[in-house]
C-alpha positions in Angstrom: 53.9 -70.4 -38.8 53.6 -69.4 -42.4 53.2 -65.8 -43.8 51.6 -63.6 -41.1 51.6 -59.9 -40.2 52.1 -59.1 -36.5 51.2 -55.6 -35.3 52.0 -54.1 -31.9 50.0 -50.9 -31.1 51.0 -48.6 -28.2 49.6 -45.2 -27.4 51.5 -43.3 -30.1 53.1 -45.9 -32.3 52.4 -49.0 -34.4 55.1 -51.6 -34.9 54.6 -54.0 -37.8 56.6 -57.0 -38.7 56.1 -59.5 -41.5 56.8 -63.1 -40.7 57.6 -65.7 -43.3 58.3 -69.3 -42.3 58.7 -68.3 -38.7 61.4 -65.7 -39.5 61.2 -61.9 -39.3 61.3 -60.8 -43.0 60.4 -57.1 -42.6 60.0 -54.7 -39.6 58.5 -51.2 -39.8 57.4 -48.6 -37.3 54.7 -46.0 -37.9 53.8 -43.0 -35.9 50.3 -41.8 -35.1 50.6 -38.8 -37.4 48.7 -38.5 -40.7 52.0 -39.2 -42.5 52.6 -42.3 -40.5 49.2 -43.6 -41.2 49.7 -43.0 -45.0 52.9 -45.0 -44.8 51.1 -47.8 -43.1 48.4 -47.9 -45.8 51.2 -48.1 -48.4 52.9 -50.9 -46.5 49.6 -52.9 -46.4 49.3 -52.7 -50.1 52.5 -54.7 -50.4 51.7 -57.2 -47.7 48.6 -59.4 -48.2 48.4 -62.0 -45.5 46.5 -62.6 -42.2 47.2 -60.0 -39.6 47.1 -60.1 -35.7 46.8 -56.8 -33.9 48.3 -56.7 -30.3 47.6 -53.7 -28.2 49.3 -52.5 -25.0 47.4 -49.5 -23.7 46.7 -47.8 -20.4 43.1 -47.5 -21.4 42.2 -51.1 -20.8 39.7 -51.7 -18.0 38.8 -54.9 -16.1 35.7 -55.6 -14.0 34.7 -58.8 -12.2 31.0 -59.5 -11.9 28.9 -62.5 -10.8 26.0 -63.1 -13.2 23.3 -65.8 -13.4 24.2 -68.9 -15.4 22.2 -68.6 -18.6 22.4 -69.8 -22.1 21.5 -68.8 -25.7 19.8 -65.5 -26.4 19.2 -64.9 -22.7 22.9 -65.0 -22.0 23.7 -62.7 -24.9 21.1 -60.2 -23.8 22.5 -60.2 -20.2 26.1 -59.6 -21.4 25.0 -56.8 -23.8 23.3 -55.1 -20.8 26.5 -55.3 -18.9 28.5 -53.9 -21.8 26.0 -51.0 -22.1 26.3 -50.4 -18.4 30.1 -50.6 -18.2 31.5 -49.7 -21.7 28.8 -47.9 -23.6 31.4 -45.7 -25.4 33.5 -48.4 -27.0 32.9 -51.3 -29.3 36.0 -53.1 -28.1 34.8 -55.2 -25.2 34.5 -58.8 -24.2 33.3 -61.1 -21.4 35.4 -64.0 -20.2 34.1 -66.8 -18.0 36.4 -67.2 -15.0 34.6 -70.1 -13.2 31.2 -71.3 -12.3 30.4 -71.2 -8.6 29.9 -74.6 -6.9 27.4 -73.5 -4.3 24.1 -71.5 -4.2 22.6 -70.9 -7.6 25.9 -71.9 -9.4 26.3 -68.5 -10.9 29.1 -67.5 -13.3 32.1 -65.4 -12.3 32.8 -63.2 -15.3 35.6 -60.9 -16.2 34.4 -58.0 -18.3 37.2 -56.0 -20.1 37.3 -53.3 -22.7 39.6 -50.9 -24.5 38.1 -47.7 -23.3 39.7 -45.2 -25.8 38.6 -46.4 -29.2 40.1 -43.3 -30.9 43.6 -44.9 -30.4 42.6 -48.1 -32.4 39.9 -47.1 -34.9 42.1 -45.1 -37.3 44.4 -48.1 -37.8 41.5 -50.5 -38.2 39.9 -48.2 -40.8 43.1 -48.3 -42.8 43.1 -52.2 -42.7 39.5 -52.3 -43.7 40.2 -50.0 -46.7 43.1 -52.2 -47.8 41.0 -55.3 -47.2 43.6 -56.7 -44.8 42.4 -60.1 -43.3 42.5 -59.1 -39.6 42.2 -62.2 -37.4 41.5 -60.2 -34.2 42.4 -57.4 -31.8 44.2 -58.8 -28.7 45.8 -57.3 -25.6 49.0 -58.2 -23.8 47.1 -59.3 -20.6 45.0 -61.7 -22.7 48.0 -63.6 -24.1 50.0 -63.6 -20.9 48.3 -66.7 -19.3 50.5 -69.3 -21.1 53.6 -67.7 -19.5 52.4 -68.5 -16.0 50.8 -72.0 -16.6 53.9 -73.7 -15.1 53.9 -71.7 -11.9 52.3 -73.4 -8.9 51.2 -70.2 -7.1 47.5 -69.3 -6.9 48.3 -65.6 -6.5 50.8 -64.5 -9.1 51.9 -61.1 -10.5 53.6 -61.2 -13.9 55.8 -58.3 -14.7 57.1 -57.5 -18.2 58.5 -54.5 -20.1 57.6 -53.6 -23.6 59.7 -50.7 -25.0 56.8 -49.5 -27.2 54.4 -49.0 -24.3 55.9 -49.4 -20.7 55.9 -51.7 -17.7 53.0 -54.2 -17.7 51.8 -55.9 -14.4 49.2 -58.6 -14.7 47.7 -60.3 -11.7 46.5 -63.9 -11.9 44.4 -65.8 -9.3 44.5 -69.5 -9.7 46.0 -68.9 -13.2 43.0 -66.8 -14.2 43.4 -63.2 -15.3 42.0 -60.8 -12.7 43.5 -57.3 -13.4 46.3 -55.6 -15.2 48.1 -52.3 -15.1 50.4 -50.5 -17.5 52.8 -47.8 -16.4 54.9 -45.8 -19.0 58.6 -45.9 -18.3 60.5 -42.7 -19.0 63.8 -42.8 -20.9 65.8 -41.8 -17.9 64.5 -44.5 -15.6 66.3 -47.9 -15.5 64.3 -51.1 -15.9 65.1 -52.4 -12.4 64.2 -49.1 -10.8 60.9 -49.0 -12.6 60.1 -52.5 -11.3 61.0 -51.6 -7.7 58.9 -48.4 -7.8 55.8 -50.0 -9.3 55.9 -53.3 -7.5 55.2 -51.7 -4.1 52.3 -49.7 -5.5 50.8 -52.7 -7.2 51.0 -54.8 -4.0 49.1 -52.1 -2.1 46.6 -51.8 -4.9 45.8 -55.5 -4.8 45.4 -55.4 -1.1 43.0 -52.4 -1.4 40.8 -54.3 -3.9 40.8 -57.4 -1.6 42.2 -59.5 -4.5 45.0 -60.7 -2.3 43.8 -62.6 0.9 45.2 -61.4 4.2 48.5 -63.1 5.1 48.9 -64.5 1.5 52.3 -64.3 0.0 52.3 -62.7 -3.5 54.5 -64.5 -6.0 56.1 -62.2 -8.5 57.4 -63.5 -11.9 59.6 -61.1 -13.7 60.4 -61.5 -17.4 63.9 -59.9 -17.9 67.2 -60.2 -19.6 70.0 -62.0 -17.8 71.9 -58.7 -17.5 69.1 -57.1 -15.5 68.6 -60.1 -13.2 71.5 -59.3 -11.0 70.5 -55.7 -10.7 66.9 -56.7 -9.8 68.1 -59.2 -7.1 70.2 -56.5 -5.6 67.5 -53.8 -5.7 64.3 -55.6 -4.8 63.6 -55.4 -1.1 63.6 -58.5 1.1 59.9 -58.7 1.9 58.1 -61.5 3.7 55.0 -60.7 1.7 56.5 -61.3 -1.7 58.6 -64.0 -3.5 60.4 -63.4 -6.7 60.8 -65.6 -9.7 63.0 -64.5 -12.6 62.6 -65.9 -16.2 65.2 -65.2 -18.8 63.7 -63.9 -22.0 66.3 -65.9 -24.0 64.9 -69.1 -22.6 61.4 -68.2 -23.6 62.5 -67.2 -27.0 64.2 -70.5 -27.5 61.0 -72.4 -26.5 58.9 -70.4 -28.9 61.4 -70.5 -31.7 61.7 -66.7 -31.9 64.0 -65.5 -34.6 65.3 -62.8 -32.3 67.8 -62.8 -29.5 67.0 -60.2 -26.9 69.6 -57.7 -25.9 67.6 -56.1 -23.1 64.4 -56.8 -21.1 62.0 -55.8 -23.9 59.4 -58.7 -24.1 57.6 -57.4 -27.2 58.8 -60.1 -29.4 57.8 -62.8 -26.9 54.2 -61.6 -26.8 54.1 -61.2 -30.6 55.3 -64.7 -31.3 53.1 -66.0 -28.5 50.1 -64.4 -30.2 51.1 -65.9 -33.6 51.5 -69.4 -32.2 48.6 -69.6 -29.7 46.1 -66.8 -30.4 43.3 -66.9 -27.8 39.7 -67.3 -29.0 38.3 -64.2 -27.2 39.4 -60.8 -28.7 38.1 -57.3 -28.9 37.4 -57.1 -32.7 33.8 -57.5 -34.0 32.5 -59.1 -37.2 33.0 -55.9 -39.2 36.7 -55.8 -38.3 37.3 -59.5 -39.1 35.1 -59.6 -42.3 38.1 -59.9 -44.7 39.7 -62.6 -42.5 36.5 -64.7 -42.7 36.6 -64.3 -46.5 40.3 -65.3 -46.5 39.5 -68.4 -44.5 36.6 -69.3 -46.8 38.7 -68.8 -49.9 41.5 -71.0 -48.6 39.0 -73.7 -47.5 37.6 -73.8 -51.0 41.0 -74.0 -52.5 41.9 -76.9 -50.2 38.6 -78.6 -51.0 39.2 -78.1 -54.7 42.7 -79.6 -54.4 41.4 -82.5 -52.4 38.6 -83.1 -54.9 41.0 -83.0 -57.9 43.4 -85.4 -56.2 40.6 -87.7 -55.4 39.4 -87.7 -59.0 42.9 -88.5 -60.3 43.2 -91.4 -57.9 39.8 -92.6 -58.8 40.6 -92.5 -62.5 43.9 -94.3 -62.0 42.3 -97.0 -59.9 39.5 -97.4 -62.5 42.0 -97.8 -65.3 44.0 -100.3 -63.3 41.0 -102.4 -62.4 39.4 -102.3 -65.9 41.7 -105.2 -67.0 40.6 -107.5 -64.3 36.9 -106.6 -64.2 36.2 -108.3 -67.6 37.1 -111.7 -66.1 35.0 -111.1 -63.0 31.9 -110.0 -64.7 30.6 -113.4 -65.5 31.2 -114.6 -61.9 29.2 -111.6 -60.6 26.3 -112.3 -63.0 26.2 -116.0 -61.8 26.2 -114.9 -58.2 23.4 -112.5 -58.9 21.2 -115.2 -60.6 21.8 -117.5 -57.6 20.9 -114.8 -55.1 17.7 -114.0 -57.1 16.6 -117.7 -57.1 17.2 -117.9 -53.3 15.2 -114.8 -52.7 12.3 -116.2 -54.7 12.4 -119.4 -52.8 12.4 -117.6 -49.4 9.4 -115.4 -50.6 7.4 -118.5 -51.5 7.9 -120.0 -48.0 6.6 -116.8 -46.2 3.6 -117.6 -44.0 0.2 -116.2 -44.9 -0.3 -113.0 -42.8 -3.5 -111.9 -44.4 -6.0 -110.5 -41.8 -9.7 -109.9 -42.5 -11.1 -106.4 -42.3 -13.5 -107.3 -39.5 -10.6 -108.4 -37.3 -8.7 -105.2 -38.0 -11.8 -103.1 -37.2 -12.3 -104.9 -33.9 -8.6 -104.3 -33.0 -8.8 -100.6 -33.7 -12.0 -100.3 -31.7 -10.4 -102.0 -28.7 -7.4 -99.7 -28.9 -9.7 -96.7 -29.1 -11.6 -97.8 -26.0 -8.3 -98.4 -24.1 -7.0 -95.0 -25.0 -10.4 -93.4 -24.0 -10.5 -95.0 -20.6 -6.8 -94.9 -19.7 -5.8 -92.4 -17.1 -2.4 -91.6 -15.7 -1.9 -91.6 -11.9 -1.3 -87.8 -12.1 -4.8 -87.2 -13.4 -6.4 -89.3 -10.6 -4.2 -88.1 -7.7 -3.7 -84.4 -8.6 -7.2 -83.3 -7.2 -6.5 -85.3 -4.0 -3.2 -83.5 -3.6 -5.0 -80.2 -4.0 -7.6 -81.1 -1.4 -4.8 -82.1 1.0 -3.2 -78.7 0.4 -6.5 -77.0 1.3 -6.7 -79.0 4.6 -3.3 -78.6 6.2 -4.3 -80.2 9.5 -4.4 -83.6 7.7 -1.0 -85.4 7.6 -0.8 -88.1 5.0 0.8 -91.4 6.2 0.1 -93.8 3.3 -1.5 -93.6 -0.2 -2.2 -96.7 -2.4 -3.6 -96.5 -5.9 -5.0 -99.4 -7.9 -6.6 -99.3 -11.4 -9.5 -101.5 -12.4 -10.6 -102.0 -8.9 -14.2 -103.3 -8.3 -16.5 -100.6 -7.2 -19.8 -98.9 -7.9 -20.1 -96.7 -10.9 -20.5 -93.0 -10.6 -23.5 -91.3 -12.2 -21.5 -89.6 -14.9 -19.5 -92.6 -16.1 -20.3 -95.6 -18.3 -20.7 -99.0 -16.7 -17.7 -100.4 -18.6 -15.2 -97.7 -17.5 -12.4 -99.0 -15.2 -12.5 -98.0 -11.6 -9.6 -96.2 -9.9 -9.3 -97.0 -6.2 -7.2 -95.0 -3.8 -6.6 -96.1 -0.2 -5.7 -93.0 1.9 -4.4 -93.3 5.5 -3.6 -90.2 7.6 -4.1 -88.5 10.8 -5.6 -85.2 12.1 -3.2 -82.9 14.0 -3.7 -79.7 16.0 -7.1 -80.6 17.6 -5.8 -81.6 21.0 -8.9 -83.3 22.7 -11.5 -81.5 20.6 -12.9 -84.6 18.9 -16.0 -82.9 17.6 -13.9 -80.3 15.6 -11.7 -83.1 14.3 -14.7 -85.1 13.0 -16.1 -82.0 11.4 -12.8 -81.2 9.7 -12.6 -84.8 8.3 -16.2 -84.5 7.1 -15.3 -81.3 5.2 -12.3 -83.0 3.6 -14.6 -85.8 2.4 -17.1 -83.4 1.0 -14.2 -81.6 -0.8 -13.2 -84.9 -2.5 -16.8 -85.7 -3.4 -17.0 -82.3 -5.1 -14.0 -83.3 -7.2 -15.9 -86.3 -8.6 -14.7 -89.0 -6.2 -16.8 -91.5 -4.1 -15.5 -91.5 -0.6 -16.1 -94.2 2.1 -14.6 -94.0 5.6 -12.9 -97.3 6.5 -11.7 -96.0 9.9 -12.5 -92.8 11.8 -10.6 -91.0 14.5 -13.6 -91.5 16.9 -16.0 -94.4 16.9 -19.4 -92.6 17.0 -21.4 -95.7 16.5 -23.8 -96.8 19.3 -21.4 -99.6 20.3 -18.3 -97.3 20.3 -16.5 -96.3 23.5 -14.7 -93.1 24.5 -13.4 -94.5 27.8 -9.7 -94.6 26.8 -9.5 -91.3 24.9 -8.1 -89.4 27.8 -4.9 -91.5 27.8 -4.7 -91.8 24.0 -1.7 -90.4 22.3 -1.5 -88.4 19.1 -2.1 -91.5 17.0 -5.7 -91.7 18.3 -6.8 -89.4 15.5 -5.8 -91.8 12.7 -8.3 -92.4 9.9 -8.6 -94.3 6.7 -10.6 -93.6 3.6 -11.5 -95.5 0.5 -11.7 -93.2 -2.5 -13.2 -94.4 -5.8 -13.3 -92.8 -9.2 -14.3 -94.2 -12.5 -12.7 -92.8 -15.6 -15.2 -90.6 -17.4 -16.2 -91.4 -20.9 
């Protein structure tokens, strides 16, 4: 972590600390009064480096919604409608994908959140914009809390922390995904362990009322605290079959993060500030206007790095060229001899190429043949789609088998040239829903044939449900089953010119 400015904003105070090489170089506090903001502007004039703003405010709202899974501009428009519906009065909003559902339409479970009182944030951002401070983003304590519970196996976990600048923060995670968070101011006369006991019971009931905690599910509670407060918490927290407690020493977390600060109480502000500097999440509440100078800062540093790399490359290239110039003179003649030999071999290969000249008449005949093939070619979809539509119009016909063959021999239709290929379809099916009304069944099949003829097909009946020829017999129709109404048609169509 190089030079960076970490800012912690509560309801009435802004804490600023300048970090250099991972160490705290300067710490300042600014009140929300006009004088405090003037002091902050003067402070920014002396500190020119990327800044991260961490807010811990009561006015942060969370809403879970299930939305259709969309992409591109459609998704952006859908999210904007949700923002207008939920958070019309603030520009500090964001949408986080929790998960995509595995059943149904595979919709997206989204978490919409916003800082609902922009008047607490905007004055400080305006000062940073005026001083051209490269602001990386506006983050909240719940947003950066997820890494602190990654190692916990529970699927229903409540993380409790205390920040002396703002109050007692309680953040609920379901399967390690942020669901909701509450901030409660802690008065000066209230001890840390008493505040935890008072608010924990309320939060548990709140989660039950929102149906975020399944019935009968044990709530795991992870408490970030100083080792001196751990014993008081263990003695004060009630024995409850619905909750399990897990205590994490702030000194242990500080050691893991390399925090240049040893906590003397249960204030976790430094933990969250360093967590933000080390692993800032991609989503944040700032928009492009707020991060404009940070984008310019990134571009300037990228150009500087590219210029340095280009200069180094040029120096290396020049040194290599000078070093090789001595040996290149002796190799020049060898390269020229290889080039002459390669040129002679290429000429010999070219002379041995076969004669591939083709007369113009042959090329014309080939083009004509290809044109005729393209003209007469027809995809199965073009041939079978009208038959499918006719079957849809005759629902009492059930299709058993359909065979299609191109270039079949058959008579030509009146509107097609004699040389056009014939498409032959063998259709086997049966008539249903006619009981023993054979006359109606034959009429229904006749209408289906006329429908196909109207579509440009030539239809011949290979087998009918009832043999109506003079030699046919109806003697066994009384005992015949449903398969007695089977039929078979031969359908011909020649590709039109």
